[in-house]
ZAKE-290816 format. One record per atom (N, C-alpha, C, O): x negated, y negated, z negated. Coordinates in steps of 0.2 Angstrom, whole numbers, padded with zeros to 4 digits, always signed. Each point is the difference from the previous one (the first is absolute). Layout:
XYZ/...
//
This chain:
-0160+0882+0088/+0001+0001-0007/+0002+0007-0001/+0003+0003+0004/-0004-0001-0011/+0003+0007-0002/+0007+0000+0001/+0004-0006-0001/-0001+0011+0002/+0008+0001+0001/+0003-0001-0007/-0002+0002-0005/+0007-0006+0005/+0004-0002-0006/+0007+0003+0002/+0001+0003+0005/+0004-0003-0010/+0006+0003+0001/+0004-0003+0006/-0001-0006+0002/+0005+0010+0001/+0002-0002+0007/+0005-0005+0000/+0001-0004+0005/+0002+0002-0011/+0005-0005+0000/-0003-0007+0001/-0005-0001-0004/+0007-0003+0008/-0003-0006+0001/+0005-0006+0000/+0006+0002+0000/-0009-0008-0001/+0005-0006-0001/+0001-0003+0007/-0005-0002+0003/+0011+0002-0001/+0002-0004+0006/+0001-0007-0002/+0005-0001-0004/-0008-0004+0007/+0001-0007-0001/+0001-0004+0006/-0004+0000+0004/+0010-0004-0004/+0001-0004+0005/-0006-0006+0000/-0001-0002-0006/-0001+0001+0011/-0006-0005+0000/+0001-0007-0002/-0004-0003-0003/+0011+0001+0004/+0001-0006-0002/+0005+0000-0006/+0003-0006-0002/-0002+0011-0002/+0004+0001-0006/-0003+0004-0005/-0006+0001+0000/+0010+0001-0005/-0002+0005-0005/+0000+0007+0002/+0000+0001+0006/+0000+0003-0011/-0001+0007+0001/+0007+0004+0002/+0005-0002-0002/-0006+0007+0006/+0006+0003+0002/-0002+0008+0001/-0005+0001+0002/+0010+0003-0002/-0001+0007+0001/-0001+0002+0007/+0004-0002+0004/-0009+0006-0003/-0002+0002+0007/+0005+0004+0003/+0003+0005-0003/+0000-0007+0009/+0004+0005+0004/-0002+0000+0007/-0003-0005+0003/+0003+0011+0000/-0002+0001+0007/+0005+0003+0004/-0002+0002+0006/+0008-0001-0008/+0005+0003+0004/+0003-0004+0005/-0001-0006+0000/+0005+0009+0005/+0003-0004+0005/-0004-0001+0006/+0002+0002+0006/-0007-0005-0006/-0004-0002+0006/+0003-0006+0004/+0006-0002-0002/-0010+0000+0006/+0003-0006+0004/-0005-0001+0006/-0005+0003+0001/+0006-0009+0002/-0004-0002+0006/-0002-0007-0001/+0004-0004-0002/-0010+0002+0004/-0002-0007+0001/+0001-0003+0007/+0003+0004+0004/-0004-0010-0004/+0001-0003+0007/-0005+0004+0005/-0005+0001-0002/+0008+0000+0008/-0004+0004+0005/+0001+0008-0001/-0002+0004+0004/+0007-0002-0009/+0001+0007-0001/-0005+0004-0004/+0001+0006+0000/-0005-0009-0003/-0005+0003-0004/+0003+0003-0006/+0004-0003-0004/-0005+0010+0002/+0003+0003-0005/-0003-0002-0007/-0006+0000+0000/+0010-0001-0005/-0003-0001-0007/+0004+0004-0005/+0006+0003+0002/-0008-0002-0008/+0003+0005-0004/+0006-0002-0004/+0003+0004-0003/-0002-0011+0003/+0005-0003-0004/+0003-0006+0005/-0004-0004+0002/+0010+0004-0001/+0003-0005+0004/-0001-0007-0002/+0001-0001-0006/-0003-0003+0010/-0002-0007-0001/-0006-0001-0004/-0001-0006-0002/-0003+0011+0001/-0006-0001-0005/-0006+0003+0003/+0000+0005+0004/-0006-0009-0005/-0006+0003+0002/-0003+0002-0007/-0002-0004-0004/+0001+0011+0003/-0002+0002-0007/-0008+0001+0000/-0002+0003+0005/-0001-0007-0009/-0007+0000+0000/-0003+0003-0006/+0002-0002-0006/-0007+0007+0007/-0004+0002-0006/-0006-0004-0001/-0003-0002+0004/+0002+0001-0011/-0006-0004-0002/-0002+0003-0006/+0003+0004-0004/-0009-0007+0001/-0002+0002-0007/-0002-0007-0003/-0005-0003+0002/+0007+0002-0008/-0001-0006-0004/-0004+0002-0006/+0001+0006-0003/-0004-0011+0000/-0001-0007+0002/-0006-0001+0004/-0005+0003-0002/+0005-0006+0008/-0006-0001+0004/+0000-0007+0002/+0001-0002+0006/-0001-0003-0011/+0000-0007+0002/-0006-0002+0004/-0005+0002-0001/+0006-0007+0006/+0006-0003+0002/+0005+0003+0005/+0004-0003+0003/-0005+0010-0001/+0003+0003+0005/+0007+0002-0002/+0005-0001+0004/-0004+0004-0010/+0006+0002-0003/-0001+0001-0007/-0004+0003-0003/+0009-0007-0001/-0001+0000-0007/+0007-0003-0003/+0004-0002+0004/-0003+0004-0010/+0006-0003-0004/-0001-0007-0003/-0006-0001-0002/+0011-0003+0003/-0001-0007-0002/+0007-0002-0002/+0005-0001+0004/-0004+0000-0011/+0007-0002-0003/+0006+0004+0003/+0005-0002+0002/-0006+0009-0002/+0005+0004+0002/+0001+0002+0007/+0004+0003+0002/-0008-0006+0002/+0000+0001+0007/-0006+0003+0003/-0006-0001-0003/+0006+0004+0009/-0006+0002+0003/-0002-0005+0005/+0004-0001+0005/-0010-0001-0005/-0002-0005+0005/-0007+0001+0002/-0003+0005-0002/+0001-0009+0007/-0007+0001+0003/-0001+0000+0007/+0006-0001+0004/-0012+0001-0001/-0001-0001+0007/+0004+0005+0004/+0003-0001+0005/-0005+0008-0007/+0003+0005+0004/+0008+0000-0001/+0003+0001+0005/+0000-0003-0010/+0007-0001-0001/+0003-0005+0005/+0005+0002+0003/-0008-0008-0003/+0002-0005+0004/+0000+0002+0008/+0004-0001+0004/-0010+0004-0003/-0001+0002+0007/+0005+0005+0002/+0003+0000+0006/-0002+0005-0010/+0005+0006+0002/+0007-0003+0000/+0005+0002+0004/-0003-0007-0009/+0006-0003+0000/+0001-0003+0007/+0006+0000+0003/-0011-0004+0000/+0001-0003+0006/+0000+0005+0006/+0004-0001+0005/-0007+0007-0005/+0001+0005+0005/+0007+0003-0001/+0003+0001+0006/-0001+0000-0012/+0007+0003+0000/+0005-0005+0002/+0005+0002+0004/-0006-0008-0005/+0005-0006+0003/+0000+0000+0007/+0005+0000+0003/-0011+0001+0000/+0000+0000+0008/+0003+0006+0002/+0003+0000+0006/-0002+0006-0010/+0003+0006+0002/+0008+0000-0001/+0003+0005+0001/-0001-0011-0004/+0007+0000-0003/+0001+0004-0006/+0006+0002-0001/-0011-0001-0003/+0001+0004-0006/-0002-0004-0006/-0003-0006+0000/+0004+0008-0006/-0003-0002-0006/-0004+0005-0004/+0001+0006+0000/-0007-0009-0002/-0005+0005-0003/+0002+0002-0007/+0003-0004-0004/-0004+0010+0002/+0001+0003-0007/-0007+0004-0001/-0002+0003+0004/+0000-0004-0010/-0007+0002-0002/+0001+0006-0005/+0003+0000-0004/-0007+0006+0006/-0001+0005-0005/-0007+0000-0002/-0005+0001+0003/+0005-0001-0010/-0007+0000-0003/-0002+0007-0002/+0004+0003-0004/-0009+0000+0007/-0001+0007+0000/-0008+0001-0001/-0004-0005+0002/+0002+0010-0005/-0007+0001+0000/-0004+0000+0007/+0003+0003+0005/-0009-0006-0005/-0003-0001+0006/-0002+0007+0004/+0000+0000+0006/-0001+0005-0010/-0002+0007+0003/+0006+0002+0004/-0001+0003+0006/+0007-0004-0008/+0006+0002+0005/+0000-0004+0006/+0003+0002+0005/-0005-0008-0005/-0001-0004+0006/-0005+0002+0005/+0001+0002+0005/-0007-0002-0008/-0006+0002+0004/+0000+0007+0003/-0003+0002+0005/+0006+0003-0009/+0001+0007+0002/+0005+0000+0006/+0000+0005+0003/+0004-0010-0002/+0005+0000+0005/+0007+0003-0002/+0005+0000+0003/-0005+0003-0009/+0006+0003-0003/+0006-0004+0000/+0005+0002+0002/-0006-0008-0005/+0006-0005+0000/+0003-0002+0006/+0006-0001+0001/-0011+0000+0004/+0003-0001+0007/+0003+0006+0004/+0005-0001+0003/-0009+0006-0003/+0002+0006+0004/+0006+0004-0003/+0003+0004+0004/-0001-0005-0010/+0006+0002-0003/+0006-0005+0000/+0005+0002-0003/-0006-0007+0006/+0005-0006+0001/+0002-0002-0007/+0006-0002-0001/-0011+0001-0004/+0002-0004-0006/+0000-0007+0002/+0003-0004-0004/-0007+0002+0009/+0000-0007+0002/-0001-0001+0007/-0003+0005+0003/+0004-0010+0000/-0001-0001+0007/-0007-0002+0002/-0003+0002+0004/+0000-0007-0008/-0007-0002+0000/-0003+0000-0006/+0003+0000-0006/-0010-0001+0006/-0004-0001-0006/-0004-0006+0001/-0004+0000+0005/+0004-0004-0010/-0004-0007+0001/-0003-0001-0007/+0003-0002-0005/-0009+0004+0004/-0004+0000-0007/-0007-0002+0001/-0004+0003-0003/+0003-0009+0007/-0007-0002+0001/-0004+0006+0001/-0006+0001-0003/+0008+0003+0008/-0003+0007+0002/-0004+0000+0006/+0002-0002+0005/-0009+0003-0006/-0005+0000+0005/+0002+0006+0005/+0002+0006-0002/-0003-0007+0008/+0001+0005+0006/-0007+0004+0000/-0005-0002+0001/+0006+0009-0003/-0006+0004+0000/+0002+0007+0004/+0006+0001+0000/-0011+0002+0002/+0001+0006+0004/+0004+0005-0004/+0005+0003+0002/-0007-0001-0009/+0004+0005-0003/+0007-0002-0001/+0005+0004+0000/-0003-0011-0001/+0007-0002-0001/+0003+0001+0007/+0006+0002+0000/-0009-0003+0005/+0003+0000+0007/+0002+0007+0002/+0004+0002+0004/-0007+0003-0008/+0002+0007+0001/+0006+0002-0004/+0004+0004+0002/-0002-0009-0007/+0006+0002-0004/+0006-0004+0003/+0006+0002-0001/-0007-0008+0004/+0006-0004+0002/-0003-0005+0005/-0006+0000+0002/+0010-0004+0002/-0002-0005+0005/+0000-0007-0003/+0003-0001-0005/-0007-0003+0008/-0001-0007-0002/+0002-0005+0005/+0000+0002+0006/+0003-0008-0008/+0001-0005+0004/-0007-0003+0002/-0005+0002-0002/+0006-0007+0007/-0006-0004+0001/-0003-0003-0007/+0004-0001-0004/-0011-0001+0004/-0002-0003-0006/+0003-0007-0001/+0001-0003+0004/+0000+0002-0011/+0003-0007-0001/-0005-0004-0005/+0002-0005-0002/-0007+0008-0001/-0004-0003-0005/-0007+0003+0000/-0001+0006+0000/-0004-0010-0001/-0007+0002+0000/-0003-0001-0007/+0001-0005-0003/-0004+0010+0000/-0003+0000-0007/-0007+0003+0000/-0002+0003+0005/-0001-0005-0010/-0007+0003-0002/+0001+0003-0007/+0004-0002-0004/-0009+0006+0002/-0001+0002-0007/-0004-0005-0004/-0004-0003+0002/+0006+0002-0009/-0003-0004-0004/-0002+0003-0006/+0003+0005-0003/-0008-0008-0001/-0003+0003-0006/+0002-0005-0005/-0002-0006+0000/+0006+0008-0005/+0002-0004-0006/-0004+0002-0006/+0000+0006-0002/-0002-0011-0002/-0004+0001-0006/+0002-0005-0005/+0003-0005+0001/-0005+0006-0007/+0000-0005-0005/-0005-0006+0002/-0005+0001+0002/+0007-0007-0004/-0004-0006+0002/-0006+0001-0004/-0001+0001-0006/-0005-0002+0010/-0007+0000-0003/-0002+0007-0001/-0005+0001-0004/+0008+0004+0007/-0003+0007-0001/-0006+0001+0004/-0004+0005-0001/+0002-0009+0006/-0006+0001+0005/+0001+0006+0004/-0005+0002+0002/+0011+0001-0001/+0001+0005+0004/+0002-0003+0007/+0006-0002+0001/-0010+0003+0004/+0001-0004+0006/+0000+0005+0006/+0001-0002+0006/-0002+0008-0007/-0001+0005+0005/+0002+0007-0003/+0000+0001-0006/+0001+0004+0011/+0001+0007-0003/-0006+0002-0003/+0001+0004-0005/-0007-0006+0008/-0006+0002-0003/-0001-0002-0008/-0003+0004-0004/+0006-0009+0002/+0000-0003-0006/+0004+0004-0005/+0000+0000-0006/+0004+0005+0009/+0005+0004-0004/-0003+0007-0002/+0003+0004-0003/-0010-0003+0005/-0003+0006-0002/+0001+0002-0008/-0002-0004-0004/+0004+0010+0003/+0001+0002-0007/+0006-0003-0003/+0001+0000-0006/+0003-0004+0010/+0006-0003-0003/+0007+0002+0003/-0001+0005+0004/+0006-0008-0006/+0007+0003+0002/+0003-0005+0005/+0000-0006-0001/+0003+0009+0006/+0003-0004+0005/+0008+0002+0001/+0001+0006+0001/+0003-0011-0003/+0007+0002+0001/+0003+0000+0007/-0001-0005+0003/+0006+0009-0002/+0003+0000+0007/+0007+0002-0001/+0002+0003-0005/+0003-0006+0009/+0007+0002+0000/+0001+0006+0005/-0003+0001+0005/+0006+0004-0008/+0001+0007+0003/+0003-0001+0007/+0004-0004+0001/-0007+0008+0004/+0003+0000+0007/-0001-0006+0004/+0004-0001+0005/-0008-0003-0007/-0002-0006+0004/-0006+0000+0004/-0004+0005-0001/+0003-0009+0006/-0006+0000+0004/-0006-0003-0005/-0006+0002+0002/+0007-0005-0007/-0005-0002-0005/-0003+0006-0003/-0006+0001-0001/+0011+0004-0001/-0003+0006-0003/-0004+0004+0005/-0005+0003-0002/+0007-0003+0008/-0004+0004+0005/-0007-0004+0001/-0005+0004+0000/+0005-0010+0000/-0006-0004+0001/-0005+0002-0006/-0006+0001+0001/+0009-0002-0007/-0004+0002-0006/-0003+0007+0000/-0005+0001-0002/+0009+0004+0004/-0002+0007+0000/-0005+0001+0005/-0005+0003-0001/+0006-0007+0007/-0005+0001+0005/-0007-0003-0001/-0005+0003+0002/+0005-0007-0007/-0007-0004-0002/-0002+0002-0007/-0005-0002-0002/+0008+0007-0001/-0001+0002-0007/-0007+0003-0001/-0004-0002-0004/+0002+0007+0009/-0006+0004-0001/-0006-0005+0001/-0005+0001-0003/+0006-0006+0008/-0006-0004+0001/-0001-0005-0005/-0006-0002-0001/+0011+0000-0003/-0001-0005-0005/+0001+0002-0007/-0001-0004-0005/+0003+0011+0003/-0001+0003-0006/+0005-0003-0005/-0002+0000-0006/+0008-0002+0008/+0005-0002-0005/+0005+0006-0001/+0001+0004+0004/+0003-0005-0009/+0006+0004-0001/+0007-0003+0002/+0001-0006-0002/+0003+0010+0006/+0006-0003+0002/+0005+0002-0005/+0001+0006-0002/+0003-0011+0000/+0006+0001-0005/+0006-0002+0004/+0001-0006+0002/+0004+0010-0002/+0006-0001+0004/+0006-0003-0005/+0000+0002-0006/+0004-0006+0009/+0005-0003-0004/+0006+0000+0005/+0000+0000+0006/+0006+0001-0009/+0006+0001+0003/+0002-0006+0004/+0003+0001+0006/-0004-0007-0008/+0002-0006+0004/-0005-0006-0001/-0005+0001-0004/+0006-0006+0007/-0004-0006+0000/+0000-0003-0007/-0006-0001-0003/+0011+0000-0001/+0000-0003-0006/-0004+0004-0005/-0004-0003-0004/+0004+0009+0004/-0004+0004-0004/-0008-0001+0001/-0004+0000-0004/+0003+0000+0010/-0007-0001+0002/-0003-0006-0002/-0006-0001-0002/+0009-0005+0003/-0002-0006-0002/-0001-0001-0007/-0004-0003-0003/+0009+0006-0001/+0000+0000-0007/-0006+0003-0003/-0003-0002-0004/+0001+0008+0008/-0006+0004-0002/-0006-0004+0001/-0005+0001-0004/+0004-0006+0009/-0005-0004+0000/+0000-0005-0006/-0006-0001-0003/+0011-0002+0002/+0001-0005-0005/-0002+0003-0007/-0003-0004-0004/+0005+0010+0003/-0001+0003-0007/-0007+0004+0000/-0002+0002-0006/-0002-0002+0011/-0006+0004+0000/+0000+0007+0001/-0005+0004-0001/+0011-0001+0002/+0001+0007+0001/-0004+0002+0007/-0003+0006+0000/+0003-0010+0005/-0005+0001+0005/-0004-0007+0001/+0002-0005-0002/-0007+0006+0006/-0005-0006+0001/+0002-0004+0006/-0001-0006+0000/+0005+0009+0004/+0002-0004+0006/+0006+0004+0003/+0001+0006-0001/+0003-0009+0006/+0005+0003+0004/-0001-0002+0007/-0002-0005+0001/+0005+0009+0003/+0000-0001+0007/+0007+0000+0003/+0004+0005-0002/-0002-0009+0006/+0007+0000+0003/+0000-0006+0005/-0005-0003+0002/+0010+0002+0002/+0001-0005+0005/-0002-0007-0003/+0003-0002-0005/-0006-0002+0009/-0002-0006-0002/+0006-0005-0001/-0001-0004-0005/+0006+0005+0008/+0006-0005-0001/+0003+0001-0007/+0002-0005-0003/-0001+0011+0001/+0003+0001-0006/-0005-0002-0006/+0003-0003-0005/-0009+0005+0006/-0005-0003-0005/+0000-0007+0000/-0001-0004-0005/+0001+0001+0011/+0000-0008+0000/+0005-0003-0003/+0000-0005-0003/+0006+0008+0003/+0006-0003-0003/-0001+0001-0008/+0002-0004-0004/-0004+0010+0002/-0001+0001-0007/-0005-0005-0003/+0001-0002-0006/-0007+0001+0009/-0005-0004-0004/+0003-0008+0000/-0003-0003-0004/+0008+0001+0007/+0003-0006+0000/+0002-0002-0007/+0000-0005-0003/+0003+0010+0000/+0003-0001-0007/-0004+0004-0005/+0003+0001-0006/-0008+0002+0007/-0004+0004-0005/-0008-0002+0001/-0004+0003+0003/+0003-0008-0006/-0007-0003+0001/-0006+0004-0004/-0006-0002+0001/+0008+0007-0004/-0005+0004-0003/-0003+0005+0005/-0005+0004-0002/+0008-0003+0008/-0003+0005+0005/-0001-0004+0006/+0002-0006+0001/-0006+0009+0003/-0002-0003+0007/-0001+0005+0005/-0002+0006-0001/+0002-0008+0007/-0002+0004+0006/-0007-0002+0002/-0002-0005+0001/-0002+0011-0002/-0007-0001+0001/-0003+0002+0007/-0006-0001+0002/+0010+0005+0002/-0002+0002+0006/+0006+0002+0004/+0005+0002-0002/-0006-0002+0009/+0005+0003+0004/-0003+0004+0006/-0006-0001+0001/+0010+0006+0001/-0003+0005+0004/+0004+0001+0006/+0006+0001+0000/-0008-0003+0006/+0003+0000+0006/+0002+0007+0002/-0005+0004+0002/+0011-0002-0002/+0002+0007+0002/+0005+0001+0006/+0001+0005+0002/+0001-0011+0001/+0004+0000+0006/+0007+0002-0002/+0004+0002+0004/-0002-0002-0010/+0007+0002-0002/+0005-0005+0003/-0001-0006+0000/+0006+0009+0003/+0006-0003+0003/+0006+0003-0003/+0001+0006+0000/+0004-0010-0003/+0006+0003-0002/+0005+0001+0005/+0000-0004+0005/+0004+0009-0005/+0006+0002+0004/+0006+0002-0004/-0001+0002-0006/+0006-0003+0010/+0007+0003-0003/+0001+0007+0002/+0000+0001+0006/+0001+0003-0011/+0001+0007+0002/+0007+0002+0002/+0005-0003-0002/-0004+0008+0007/+0006+0002+0002/-0001+0008+0001/-0006+0002+0000/+0012+0002+0000/-0001+0007+0000/-0003+0002+0007/+0000-0003+0005/-0004+0009-0006/-0003+0002+0006/+0005+0001+0006/+0005+0003-0001/-0007-0006+0007/+0004+0001+0005/+0006-0004+0001/+0004+0000+0005/-0003-0005-0010/+0006-0005+0000/-0002-0006+0005/-0001-0005-0003/+0000+0007+0009/-0003-0005+0005/+0005-0006+0000/-0002-0006+0001/+0008+0007-0001/+0005-0005+0001/+0000-0005-0006/+0000-0006+0002/-0001+0008-0008/-0001-0005-0005/-0006-0003+0000/-0001-0006-0001/-0005+0009+0002/-0006-0003+0001/+0000-0005+0005/-0003-0006-0002/+0005+0007+0008/+0001-0005+0005/+0004-0006-0002/-0002-0006+0001/+0007+0007-0005/+0004-0005-0002/-0003-0005-0005/+0000-0006+0000/-0004+0010-0005/-0004-0004-0005/-0005-0004+0004/-0001-0006-0002/-0003+0009+0006/-0005-0004+0004/+0003-0006+0004/-0003-0005+0000/+0009+0006+0003/+0003-0006+0003/+0001-0005-0004/-0001-0006+0001/+0004+0007-0007/+0001-0005-0005/-0006-0003-0003/+0000-0006-0001/-0005+0010+0000/-0007-0003-0002/-0002-0005+0005/-0003-0005-0002/+0003+0007+0008/-0002-0004+0006/+0003-0007+0000/-0002-0005+0001/+0009+0006-0002/+0004-0006+0000/-0001-0005-0006/-0001-0006+0001/+0000+0009-0007/-0002-0004-0006/-0007-0004+0001/+0000-0005-0002/-0004+0009+0005/-0007-0004+0001/+0001-0005+0006/-0004-0005-0001/+0008+0006+0006/+0000-0005+0005/+0004-0006-0002/-0001-0006+0002/+0007+0007-0006/+0004-0006-0002/-0003-0003-0007/+0004-0005-0002/-0009+0007+0000/-0003-0004-0006/+0002+0003-0007/-0002-0002-0005/+0007+0006+0005/+0003+0003-0007/-0005+0004-0003/-0001-0001-0006/-0003+0005+0009/-0006+0003-0003/-0005-0004-0004/-0001+0001-0005/-0001-0007+0009/-0004-0004-0003/+0003-0004-0006/-0004-0001-0005/+0010+0000+0005/+0004-0003-0006/+0000+0004-0006/-0002-0002-0005/+0003+0009+0006/+0000+0004-0005/-0007+0001-0003/-0001+0001-0006/-0004+0000+0011/-0007+0000-0003/-0002-0006-0004/-0003+0001-0005/+0004-0007+0007/-0002-0006-0003/+0004+0000-0007/-0003-0002-0005/+0009+0004+0005/+0004+0000-0007/-0004+0004-0005/+0000-0002-0006/-0003+0008+0008/-0003+0005-0005/-0007-0001-0001/-0003+0002-0005/-0001-0005+0010/-0007+0000+0000/-0003-0007+0000/-0006-0001+0000/+0011-0004+0001/-0002-0007+0000/-0004-0003+0006/-0003-0005-0001/+0002+0009+0006/-0003-0002+0006/+0002+0004+0006/+0004+0005-0001/-0005-0007+0007/+0002+0003+0006/-0005+0006+0001/-0005+0000-0002/+0008+0005+0005/-0004+0006+0002/-0005-0002+0005/+0000-0004+0004/-0006+0008-0005/-0006-0002+0004/+0001+0004+0007/-0005-0001+0004/
//
C-alpha cells in the first residue's frame, strides 16, 4: 500500500487499543530477543478478513489466532501494530525493530525475501476474480477495455499487471481490500483480483457479487522476521511445527474457514 503517516495503532490481540511501546526489550523462552519484554509484537494491515480484522472493538482473525498460539508457545503475549502494508513488505517495520514479526496473509515472494526473512509456509492461496453477479466476466480476457481493481502491493496486483498487456484491461489501484470490493459493488471497476480466501469470505454476506474464476499462482503465506534474525525465525518455525503436530493449527483453521486444511 502507499505510505501513510508513521503513527500506527498498537492493539492487544485479545483486548482493546493501546499505545505502541517498544522500549525495554526482553527475551522469549529459549533466549530469543524481542523488542518488548513479555510480548511478541506483530505488524499487520487491516482489514483483511478473515485473516485480521476488527470485530466489536477487538482484532480477530486466522492470523491473529495463529500468532497468539505461537506467542504462547514462546511464553509471550501477542500485541498487534496496524501499519500500512508497504512498510511491512518493504522490510522497514521489521528491520527497524518496530515489530518482531509480520503476519498479514503475506505471500512469500522473491522481492519480499530480499527485504526480510520468512518463516516456513503456513497457508496456501490462489488468486480469485470478483465481479458483480451476472456480469458474465469469467476470465481476464473478458475484461478487455474494462477496469480491474487491485489492492496495492499485493501478489494480486502483480498478477494483474503481468497479464494486462495480453488482455487489454486497465488496472485500478486501491489502498485496501474494503475499498476494492466496494468499487466492484458500485461499478467503479468491473472486477477485482485478490486472494481467494478473503473474497470467499466476502461473498458469504454480499450476494450481489460472486467469484467467477480462480488462478493457480502457488502463493504460500509466511510470517516475516527481520533479515538475519535466524533465532526468532527458527523459534517461530518450531512453534508452527508443534501447532500442526498437536492439532491446534487445524482447530484454528476450521474455526475461520469451516473445514479442515487440505
